[in-house]
Backbone as CSV, one residue per row, in Angstrom:
resi,resn,N_x,N_y,N_z,CA_x,CA_y,CA_z,C_x,C_y,C_z
1,UNK,8.863,-13.216,28.529,8.513,-14.289,27.581,9.401,-14.199,26.347
2,UNK,10.042,-15.307,25.988,10.878,-15.337,24.804,10.011,-15.570,23.569
3,UNK,10.123,-14.685,22.608,9.403,-14.819,21.349,10.405,-14.804,20.211
4,UNK,10.114,-15.581,19.205,10.989,-15.664,18.047,10.295,-15.073,16.834
5,UNK,10.982,-14.197,16.133,10.468,-13.554,14.928,10.022,-14.608,13.912
6,UNK,10.864,-15.592,13.685,10.550,-16.639,12.712,9.438,-17.556,13.216
7,UNK,9.483,-17.919,14.503,8.476,-18.836,15.043,7.084,-18.235,15.020
8,UNK,6.993,-16.926,15.258,5.681,-16.277,15.195,5.087,-16.372,13.794
9,UNK,5.916,-16.161,12.778,5.409,-16.277,11.408,5.011,-17.720,11.111
10,UNK,5.788,-18.672,11.593,5.446,-20.079,11.375,4.106,-20.415,12.027
11,UNK,3.791,-19.753,13.137,2.494,-19.950,13.783,1.360,-19.504,12.856
12,UNK,1.525,-18.349,12.209,0.493,-17.864,11.279,0.415,-18.750,10.027
13,UNK,1.545,-19.283,9.611,1.546,-20.220,8.486,0.741,-21.460,8.851
14,UNK,0.911,-21.953,10.068,0.167,-23.117,10.532,-1.332,-22.834,10.592
15,UNK,-1.704,-21.664,11.079,-3.119,-21.307,11.161,-3.758,-21.260,9.779
16,UNK,-3.086,-20.649,8.828,-3.651,-20.555,7.477,-3.663,-21.917,6.790
17,UNK,-2.640,-22.719,7.021,-2.584,-24.056,6.429,-3.772,-24.900,6.885
18,UNK,-4.110,-24.756,8.164,-5.202,-25.535,8.743,-6.560,-24.837,8.635
19,UNK,-6.576,-23.654,8.012,-7.802,-22.852,7.892,-8.419,-22.578,9.266
20,UNK,-7.558,-22.294,10.233,-8.014,-21.894,11.562,-8.246,-20.387,11.538
21,UNK,-9.463,-19.924,11.713,-9.738,-18.481,11.599,-8.974,-17.653,12.631
22,UNK,-8.454,-16.524,12.181,-7.800,-15.560,13.066,-7.817,-14.209,12.388
23,UNK,-7.472,-13.191,13.147,-7.294,-11.866,12.548,-5.965,-11.304,13.005
24,UNK,-5.344,-10.524,12.155,-4.053,-9.908,12.446,-4.081,-8.460,11.999
25,UNK,-3.847,-7.572,12.950,-3.816,-6.138,12.681,-2.473,-5.594,13.162
26,UNK,-1.786,-4.851,12.297,-0.411,-4.434,12.604,-0.298,-2.910,12.714
27,UNK,0.420,-2.464,13.744,0.568,-1.029,14.005,2.053,-0.681,14.059
28,UNK,2.511,0.002,13.022,3.895,0.439,12.982,3.976,1.933,13.257
29,UNK,5.093,2.554,12.919,5.296,3.962,13.298,4.281,4.897,12.648
30,UNK,3.839,4.577,11.433,2.854,5.432,10.783,1.525,5.439,11.511
31,UNK,1.041,4.251,11.862,-0.220,4.148,12.599,-0.115,4.804,13.971
32,UNK,1.021,4.607,14.626,1.204,5.211,15.948,1.226,6.732,15.864
33,UNK,1.793,7.266,14.797,1.816,8.716,14.614,0.402,9.269,14.482
34,UNK,-0.449,8.563,13.740,-1.839,9.007,13.602,-2.534,8.976,14.962
35,UNK,-2.363,7.896,15.696,-2.992,7.759,17.009,-2.540,8.873,17.952
36,UNK,-1.268,9.225,17.877,-0.709,10.265,18.747,-0.884,11.672,18.168
37,UNK,-1.505,11.748,16.986,-1.740,13.016,16.291,-0.435,13.750,15.975
38,UNK,0.529,13.004,15.498,1.825,13.551,15.091,1.909,13.471,13.567
39,UNK,2.102,14.562,12.867,2.185,14.523,11.403,3.180,13.480,10.917
40,UNK,2.801,12.789,9.852,3.633,11.696,9.342,3.502,11.634,7.826
41,UNK,4.627,11.625,7.143,4.642,11.577,5.685,5.321,10.287,5.251
42,UNK,4.527,9.249,5.014,5.086,7.958,4.622,5.746,8.027,3.249
43,UNK,5.339,8.975,2.423,5.882,9.067,1.067,7.356,9.451,1.064
44,UNK,7.811,10.077,2.135,9.228,10.454,2.158,10.129,9.223,2.277
45,UNK,9.561,8.120,2.761,10.310,6.875,2.873,10.107,5.967,1.671
46,UNK,8.895,5.921,1.143,8.551,4.872,0.193,7.960,5.369,-1.120
47,UNK,8.023,6.658,-1.376,7.529,7.163,-2.651,6.130,7.741,-2.571
48,UNK,5.675,8.288,-3.668,4.447,9.078,-3.696,3.175,8.263,-3.545
49,UNK,3.267,6.936,-3.543,2.057,6.112,-3.415,1.675,5.871,-1.957
50,UNK,2.322,6.544,-1.030,2.100,6.311,0.392,1.256,7.412,1.015
51,UNK,0.730,7.154,2.219,-0.175,8.092,2.869,0.570,9.255,3.532
52,UNK,-0.167,10.342,3.708,0.343,11.524,4.408,-0.684,11.924,5.452
53,UNK,-0.235,12.079,6.689,-1.104,12.493,7.789,-0.619,13.840,8.299
54,UNK,-1.494,14.855,8.257,-1.056,16.203,8.631,-1.516,16.654,10.020
55,UNK,-2.237,15.803,10.723,-2.632,16.146,12.087,-3.804,17.098,12.204
56,UNK,-4.477,17.403,11.105,-5.585,18.353,11.152,-6.869,17.676,11.637
57,UNK,-7.883,18.497,11.931,-9.121,17.994,12.518,-9.870,17.024,11.604
58,UNK,-9.621,17.091,10.296,-10.347,16.223,9.368,-10.052,14.740,9.611
59,UNK,-8.982,14.463,10.367,-8.613,13.082,10.656,-9.155,12.601,12.000
60,UNK,-9.840,13.455,12.746,-10.205,13.129,14.128,-11.050,11.871,14.247
61,UNK,-12.037,11.736,13.383,-12.917,10.572,13.461,-12.133,9.287,13.215
62,UNK,-11.256,9.307,12.221,-10.480,8.111,11.935,-9.480,7.834,13.055
63,UNK,-8.887,8.860,13.604,-7.957,8.667,14.725,-8.643,7.927,15.858
64,UNK,-9.888,8.279,16.126,-10.643,7.609,17.181,-10.860,6.135,16.846
65,UNK,-11.205,5.849,15.598,-11.424,4.465,15.180,-10.124,3.658,15.194
66,UNK,-9.035,4.302,14.782,-7.745,3.622,14.759,-7.274,3.307,16.180
67,UNK,-7.523,4.215,17.094,-7.181,3.982,18.495,-7.989,2.816,19.051
68,UNK,-9.266,2.763,18.702,-10.108,1.650,19.129,-9.573,0.330,18.576
69,UNK,-9.137,0.346,17.310,-8.590,-0.858,16.691,-7.290,-1.277,17.379
70,UNK,-6.510,-0.314,17.805,-5.237,-0.590,18.472,-5.457,-1.270,19.824
71,UNK,-6.499,-0.880,20.500,-6.793,-1.424,21.831,-7.670,-2.671,21.770
72,UNK,-8.181,-2.985,20.593,-9.135,-4.079,20.453,-8.511,-5.432,20.793
73,UNK,-9.232,-6.220,21.577,-8.827,-7.580,21.879,-10.008,-8.505,21.597
74,UNK,-9.716,-9.708,21.188,-10.765,-10.675,20.892,-10.161,-12.052,20.710
75,UNK,-11.007,-13.055,20.671,-10.546,-14.433,20.502,-9.847,-14.591,19.150
76,UNK,-8.623,-15.059,19.173,-7.813,-15.287,17.969,-7.568,-13.999,17.188
77,UNK,-7.573,-12.877,17.897,-7.203,-11.603,17.270,-5.798,-11.242,17.714
78,UNK,-4.902,-11.110,16.759,-3.501,-10.805,17.026,-3.205,-9.351,16.658
79,UNK,-2.407,-8.715,17.488,-2.009,-7.334,17.243,-0.505,-7.259,17.061
80,UNK,-0.083,-6.720,15.930,1.336,-6.518,15.674,1.765,-5.165,16.196
81,UNK,2.776,-5.156,17.050,3.255,-3.904,17.645,4.696,-3.640,17.229
82,UNK,5.096,-2.414,17.396,6.436,-2.007,17.010,7.462,-2.640,17.951
83,UNK,8.566,-3.091,17.407,9.554,-3.809,18.212,10.639,-2.848,18.710
84,UNK,11.369,-3.229,19.758,12.387,-2.334,20.316,13.544,-2.060,19.368
85,UNK,13.822,-3.008,18.446,14.946,-2.797,17.535,14.610,-1.820,16.414
86,UNK,13.323,-1.688,16.084,12.921,-0.756,15.037,12.437,0.576,15.606
87,UNK,12.322,0.644,16.923,11.928,1.889,17.580,12.770,2.029,18.845
88,UNK,12.121,2.092,19.998,12.830,2.128,21.274,12.189,1.125,22.221
89,UNK,12.919,0.742,23.234,12.376,-0.187,24.218,11.152,0.410,24.896
90,UNK,11.215,1.694,25.228,10.080,2.343,25.893,8.823,2.306,25.025
91,UNK,8.980,2.595,23.736,7.835,2.583,22.826,7.234,1.186,22.741
92,UNK,8.088,0.188,22.671,7.638,-1.197,22.616,6.872,-1.592,23.885
93,UNK,7.431,-1.266,25.027,6.794,-1.637,26.294,5.503,-0.855,26.516
94,UNK,5.482,0.398,26.101,4.257,1.201,26.221,3.140,0.609,25.363
95,UNK,3.497,0.116,24.189,2.494,-0.487,23.305,1.874,-1.707,23.972
96,UNK,2.697,-2.538,24.565,2.190,-3.740,25.223,1.271,-3.382,26.392
97,UNK,1.634,-2.356,27.126,0.812,-1.944,28.267,-0.497,-1.310,27.791
98,UNK,-0.436,-0.531,26.738,-1.614,0.180,26.223,-2.664,-0.802,25.709
99,UNK,-2.213,-1.839,25.007,-3.135,-2.805,24.430,-3.705,-3.735,25.495
100,UNK,-2.888,-4.070,26.480,-3.330,-4.924,27.591,-3.827,-6.277,27.105
101,UNK,-3.106,-6.868,26.172,-3.428,-8.202,25.657,-2.324,-9.160,26.071
102,UNK,-2.633,-10.447,26.217,-1.595,-11.420,26.570,-0.540,-11.510,25.472
103,UNK,0.677,-11.858,25.877,1.786,-11.879,24.925,1.545,-12.830,23.755
104,UNK,0.799,-13.907,23.982,0.611,-14.856,22.882,-0.314,-14.287,21.791
105,UNK,-0.996,-13.177,22.076,-1.816,-12.513,21.059,-1.154,-11.245,20.527
106,UNK,0.095,-11.046,20.906,0.880,-9.932,20.380,1.974,-10.489,19.480
107,UNK,2.297,-9.743,18.447,3.371,-10.148,17.556,4.039,-8.899,17.000
108,UNK,4.938,-9.089,16.058,5.656,-7.968,15.461,4.788,-7.241,14.436
109,UNK,4.870,-5.922,14.410,4.168,-5.160,13.379,4.721,-5.489,11.999
110,UNK,5.993,-5.851,11.933,6.623,-6.170,10.646,6.864,-7.670,10.503
111,UNK,5.896,-8.462,10.945,6.044,-9.915,10.981,6.314,-10.525,9.606
112,UNK,5.872,-9.896,8.528,6.033,-10.468,7.189,7.280,-9.972,6.461
113,UNK,8.023,-9.059,7.056,9.085,-8.389,6.305,10.471,-8.771,6.822
114,UNK,11.465,-8.045,6.320,12.867,-8.270,6.695,13.235,-9.739,6.510
115,UNK,13.864,-10.378,7.499,14.314,-11.766,7.315,13.163,-12.750,7.205
116,UNK,11.959,-12.345,7.598,10.794,-13.233,7.478,10.184,-13.227,6.080
117,UNK,10.594,-12.311,5.239,9.947,-12.183,3.928,10.151,-13.432,3.071
118,UNK,11.330,-14.027,3.106,11.574,-15.237,2.313,10.674,-16.373,2.782
119,UNK,10.502,-16.493,4.102,9.630,-17.523,4.658,8.180,-17.276,4.241
120,UNK,7.770,-16.012,4.232,6.422,-15.684,3.783,6.216,-16.114,2.340
121,UNK,7.132,-15.713,1.454,6.973,-16.016,0.028,7.016,-17.525,-0.243
122,UNK,7.861,-18.233,0.489,8.050,-19.661,0.219,6.998,-20.561,0.864
123,UNK,6.489,-20.152,2.038,5.625,-21.069,2.785,4.218,-20.537,3.069
124,UNK,4.057,-19.236,3.224,2.716,-18.728,3.541,1.939,-18.348,2.291
125,UNK,2.583,-17.669,1.380,1.909,-17.237,0.158,1.276,-18.408,-0.606
126,UNK,1.973,-19.544,-0.770,1.349,-20.662,-1.487,0.093,-21.200,-0.797
127,UNK,0.022,-21.079,0.527,-1.126,-21.591,1.274,-2.390,-20.799,0.960
128,UNK,-2.245,-19.528,0.593,-3.417,-18.697,0.308,-4.289,-19.324,-0.787
129,UNK,-3.658,-20.024,-1.700,-4.407,-20.627,-2.803,-5.310,-21.773,-2.358
130,UNK,-5.146,-22.224,-1.106,-6.014,-23.286,-0.597,-7.385,-22.749,-0.184
131,UNK,-7.511,-21.407,-0.132,-8.802,-20.786,0.170,-9.559,-20.576,-1.136
132,UNK,-10.778,-21.029,-1.168,-11.574,-20.893,-2.389,-12.324,-19.568,-2.446
133,UNK,-12.340,-18.846,-1.328,-13.052,-17.567,-1.271,-12.126,-16.520,-0.657
134,UNK,-11.505,-15.721,-1.514,-10.568,-14.696,-1.058,-11.121,-13.320,-1.392
135,UNK,-11.038,-12.433,-0.415,-11.450,-11.039,-0.603,-10.195,-10.187,-0.487
136,UNK,-9.930,-9.389,-1.492,-8.722,-8.568,-1.534,-9.082,-7.095,-1.447
137,UNK,-8.377,-6.393,-0.556,-8.484,-4.936,-0.464,-7.103,-4.387,-0.775
138,UNK,-6.997,-3.558,-1.805,-5.682,-3.098,-2.239,-5.762,-1.708,-2.865
139,UNK,-4.605,-1.155,-3.151,-4.533,0.151,-3.792,-5.110,0.071,-5.209
140,UNK,-5.721,1.150,-5.638,-6.376,1.174,-6.955,-5.398,1.012,-8.114
141,UNK,-4.103,1.224,-7.879,-3.131,1.057,-8.968,-2.545,-0.354,-8.999
142,UNK,-2.929,-1.201,-8.047,-2.358,-2.540,-7.960,-2.869,-3.437,-9.089
143,UNK,-1.996,-4.329,-9.552,-2.362,-5.322,-10.561,-2.484,-6.680,-9.859
144,UNK,-3.672,-6.999,-9.395,-3.890,-8.208,-8.612,-3.768,-9.476,-9.451
145,UNK,-3.823,-9.374,-10.772,-3.803,-10.559,-11.625,-2.467,-11.299,-11.568
146,UNK,-1.438,-10.638,-11.046,-0.139,-11.292,-10.923,-0.018,-12.120,-9.655
147,UNK,-1.011,-12.028,-8.779,-0.973,-12.800,-7.537,-1.199,-14.279,-7.831
148,UNK,-0.475,-15.174,-7.184,-0.623,-16.607,-7.475,-1.986,-17.164,-7.096
149,UNK,-2.731,-16.434,-6.264,-4.068,-16.883,-5.863,-5.166,-16.071,-6.543
150,UNK,-4.844,-15.389,-7.617,-5.793,-14.463,-8.253,-7.087,-15.160,-8.684
151,UNK,-6.998,-16.430,-9.066,-8.197,-17.149,-9.504,-9.161,-17.443,-8.360
152,UNK,-8.691,-17.257,-7.141,-9.524,-17.528,-5.973,-10.119,-16.242,-5.383
153,UNK,-9.791,-15.112,-5.975,-10.315,-13.836,-5.484,-11.744,-13.661,-5.978
154,UNK,-12.678,-13.544,-5.041,-14.088,-13.413,-5.381,-14.582,-11.975,-5.325
155,UNK,-13.939,-11.159,-4.501,-14.341,-9.758,-4.370,-13.083,-8.904,-4.221
156,UNK,-13.091,-7.742,-4.873,-11.968,-6.807,-4.782,-12.497,-5.424,-4.416
157,UNK,-11.853,-4.808,-3.435,-12.153,-3.431,-3.045,-10.861,-2.631,-3.194
158,UNK,-10.929,-1.506,-3.869,-9.727,-0.695,-4.071,-9.825,0.634,-3.335
159,UNK,-8.664,1.138,-2.943,-8.589,2.382,-2.179,-7.508,3.281,-2.753
160,UNK,-7.559,4.555,-2.370,-6.503,5.499,-2.714,-5.460,5.548,-1.617
161,UNK,-4.544,6.499,-1.711,-3.430,6.569,-0.762,-3.887,6.866,0.663
162,UNK,-4.607,7.940,0.866,-5.145,8.269,2.190,-6.546,7.676,2.288
163,UNK,-6.592,6.361,2.410,-7.848,5.635,2.254,-8.911,6.046,3.263
164,UNK,-8.502,6.449,4.460,-9.506,6.814,5.472,-10.222,8.121,5.135
165,UNK,-9.671,8.892,4.214,-10.321,10.128,3.779,-11.159,9.914,2.516
166,UNK,-10.776,8.923,1.714,-11.422,8.750,0.408,-12.271,7.488,0.289
167,UNK,-12.041,6.527,1.172,-12.652,5.209,0.946,-13.312,4.607,2.181
168,UNK,-13.711,5.426,3.140,-14.325,4.882,4.356,-15.617,4.127,4.053
169,UNK,-16.252,4.460,2.939,-17.520,3.806,2.606,-17.369,2.311,2.373
170,UNK,-16.150,1.858,2.054,-15.990,0.433,1.782,-15.975,-0.397,3.056
171,UNK,-15.723,0.235,4.204,-15.650,-0.520,5.457,-16.975,-1.226,5.719
172,UNK,-18.075,-0.503,5.558,-19.389,-1.091,5.782,-19.675,-2.204,4.773
173,UNK,-19.255,-2.009,3.524,-19.485,-3.016,2.491,-18.700,-4.299,2.783
174,UNK,-17.443,-4.142,3.169,-16.615,-5.306,3.482,-17.149,-6.012,4.717
175,UNK,-17.565,-5.222,5.696,-18.105,-5.792,6.927,-19.384,-6.580,6.652
176,UNK,-20.245,-6.040,5.811,-21.481,-6.736,5.454,-21.161,-8.065,4.771
177,UNK,-20.188,-8.037,3.889,-19.775,-9.259,3.196,-19.237,-10.284,4.185
178,UNK,-18.426,-9.839,5.132,-17.813,-10.758,6.100,-18.855,-11.467,6.946
179,UNK,-19.971,-10.805,7.189,-21.005,-11.377,8.030,-21.813,-12.464,7.363
180,UNK,-21.633,-12.643,6.059,-22.457,-13.591,5.318,-21.677,-14.759,4.727
181,UNK,-20.426,-14.904,5.122,-19.612,-16.021,4.639,-18.767,-16.564,5.783
182,UNK,-18.152,-17.714,5.581,-17.219,-18.248,6.570,-16.105,-18.997,5.843
183,UNK,-15.005,-19.205,6.561,-13.795,-19.820,6.007,-13.291,-19.070,4.787
184,UNK,-13.501,-17.760,4.792,-12.962,-16.910,3.723,-11.674,-16.259,4.219
185,UNK,-10.842,-15.863,3.289,-9.593,-15.182,3.595,-9.674,-13.746,3.098
186,UNK,-9.579,-12.802,4.021,-9.570,-11.387,3.691,-8.126,-10.901,3.749
187,UNK,-7.599,-10.477,2.616,-6.233,-9.943,2.535,-6.359,-8.441,2.337
188,UNK,-5.906,-7.694,3.336,-6.169,-6.262,3.365,-4.865,-5.475,3.277
189,UNK,-4.722,-4.688,2.221,-3.552,-3.831,2.025,-4.059,-2.426,1.729
190,UNK,-4.523,-1.754,2.780,-5.142,-0.438,2.617,-4.538,0.584,3.571
191,UNK,-3.244,0.432,3.885,-2.610,1.363,4.800,-3.259,1.303,6.175
192,UNK,-3.263,2.411,6.896,-3.844,2.426,8.245,-5.322,2.039,8.298
193,UNK,-6.044,2.209,7.189,-7.447,1.807,7.180,-7.587,0.293,7.366
194,UNK,-6.551,-0.453,7.035,-6.588,-1.907,7.187,-6.937,-2.308,8.609
195,UNK,-6.411,-1.574,9.577,-6.626,-1.921,10.979,-8.093,-1.823,11.375
196,UNK,-8.755,-0.815,10.869,-10.176,-0.632,11.170,-11.002,-1.692,10.468
197,UNK,-10.645,-2.019,9.237,-11.355,-3.062,8.495,-11.238,-4.401,9.211
198,UNK,-10.027,-4.757,9.608,-9.801,-6.041,10.282,-10.583,-6.113,11.586
199,UNK,-10.518,-5.056,12.402,-11.250,-5.049,13.668,-12.748,-5.192,13.443
200,UNK,-13.294,-4.380,12.550,-14.734,-4.361,12.312,-15.240,-5.718,11.828
201,UNK,-14.505,-6.318,10.906,-14.928,-7.614,10.369,-14.795,-8.721,11.412
202,UNK,-13.733,-8.696,12.191,-13.557,-9.732,13.211,-14.638,-9.643,14.276
203,UNK,-15.045,-8.429,14.610,-16.138,-8.252,15.559,-17.432,-8.851,15.007
204,UNK,-17.648,-8.687,13.720,-18.876,-9.171,13.083,-18.886,-10.683,12.917
205,UNK,-17.761,-11.231,12.455,-17.718,-12.664,12.183,-16.298,-13.207,12.345
206,UNK,-15.991,-13.830,13.484,-14.648,-14.380,13.704,-14.402,-15.713,13.021
207,UNK,-15.315,-16.144,12.141,-15.167,-17.432,11.466,-14.446,-17.308,10.130
208,UNK,-13.951,-16.110,9.822,-13.103,-15.884,8.660,-11.705,-15.495,9.134
209,UNK,-10.775,-15.464,8.213,-9.412,-15.006,8.518,-9.206,-13.638,7.882
210,UNK,-8.722,-12.698,8.693,-8.521,-11.320,8.257,-7.051,-10.948,8.495
211,UNK,-6.331,-10.646,7.437,-4.896,-10.348,7.555,-4.582,-8.966,7.005
212,UNK,-4.063,-8.121,7.869,-3.491,-6.835,7.464,-2.120,-7.155,6.879
213,UNK,-2.046,-7.259,5.572,-0.890,-7.861,4.910,0.264,-6.880,4.681
214,UNK,-0.027,-5.581,4.582,1.031,-4.589,4.421,1.681,-4.601,3.052
215,UNK,2.993,-4.429,3.034,3.725,-4.211,1.783,4.297,-5.479,1.160
216,UNK,4.116,-6.620,1.818,4.819,-7.821,1.360,4.357,-8.298,-0.020
217,UNK,3.150,-7.929,-0.435,2.676,-8.309,-1.768,2.960,-7.250,-2.836
218,UNK,3.549,-6.134,-2.437,3.821,-5.052,-3.386,4.609,-5.500,-4.618
219,UNK,5.670,-6.311,-4.478,6.423,-6.702,-5.675,5.570,-7.407,-6.728
220,UNK,4.491,-8.059,-6.304,3.624,-8.773,-7.237,2.527,-7.888,-7.808
221,UNK,2.178,-6.809,-7.104,1.043,-5.991,-7.532,1.425,-4.583,-7.977
222,UNK,2.476,-4.019,-7.383,2.832,-2.624,-7.648,4.283,-2.478,-8.093
223,UNK,5.174,-3.107,-7.348,6.600,-2.970,-7.604,7.361,-3.061,-6.297
224,UNK,8.663,-2.995,-6.375,9.503,-3.096,-5.179,9.528,-1.751,-4.459
225,UNK,8.705,-1.656,-3.420,8.537,-0.386,-2.715,9.333,-0.299,-1.418
226,UNK,9.929,-1.400,-0.980,10.640,-1.442,0.301,12.039,-2.030,0.105
227,UNK,12.912,-1.707,1.051,14.280,-2.211,0.969,14.360,-3.724,0.970
228,UNK,13.531,-4.369,1.786,13.622,-5.829,1.901,13.162,-6.550,0.631
229,UNK,12.548,-5.813,-0.309,12.156,-6.404,-1.593,13.357,-6.572,-2.526
230,UNK,14.431,-5.880,-2.231,15.548,-5.794,-3.169,16.663,-6.762,-2.793
231,UNK,17.259,-7.377,-3.791,18.316,-8.361,-3.571,19.502,-7.750,-2.838
232,UNK,20.027,-8.509,-1.883,21.224,-8.122,-1.129,21.044,-6.858,-0.297
233,UNK,19.786,-6.507,0.002,19.535,-5.371,0.880,19.726,-5.793,2.331
234,UNK,20.235,-4.888,3.161,20.546,-5.233,4.557,19.322,-5.705,5.333
235,UNK,18.137,-5.244,4.959,16.941,-5.611,5.713,16.530,-7.073,5.483
236,UNK,17.013,-7.686,4.402,16.656,-9.076,4.131,17.199,-10.035,5.184
237,UNK,18.245,-9.617,5.890,18.819,-10.469,6.933,18.512,-9.981,8.340
238,UNK,17.672,-8.972,8.438,17.364,-8.390,9.751,16.250,-9.180,10.443
239,UNK,16.599,-9.799,11.574,15.626,-10.537,12.372,15.280,-9.706,13.598
240,UNK,14.040,-9.277,13.684,13.646,-8.346,14.747,13.517,-9.046,16.107
241,UNK,13.646,-8.273,17.149,13.698,-8.808,18.510,12.468,-8.415,19.311
242,UNK,12.337,-9.026,20.465,11.236,-8.793,21.398,11.852,-8.513,22.761
243,UNK,11.127,-7.797,23.605,11.652,-7.508,24.948,10.781,-8.182,25.991
């Protein structure tokens, strides 16, 4: 099946524009390392505000939940997987087989970044303001007031760096909230914990939209934490591929 990096993002732009409920959970190399119980230090790539996974037993419960989220399938639930150009073909194909979801419900783990970031900022970000009920989950150091949709944010939940160790209690609170509203937009930027939040809420109420947003809002809330945030960086022109 031929998939286009840009066309997939345009599909999500269309869904949000029309307020068609969906959920999107993305699994990149950091999440896969946790699932495989391989130590991973995200801070070595992106600075001290990132998570560190050491593979010890204290992570076992979350690893189980993250694995469940990775395998989760549901109506209008999309899973972002690692692409062959950012990893290996084998890793990409193994992800597709492990999840066992149809290709139209699979997308790129980095769907909002690299060459798609300009399209996100220009066409998807403005659409968020059309939602009158937005729930934001973000890092405790983030300044959400700079977001163009800040006036539409009704609830905010904040987390620390290793959110699954420090902030698991918010999952139940967010899930309870999701069950009592509809046509709300949940924007989740909580590292690997985002995947569990998105799965849990979608299971409870698929009439809202749940987006594991990742780092694309960092320049507005925290700062330029990724290469694609910076002018003339090579990643700004990188269009990821599918196999």
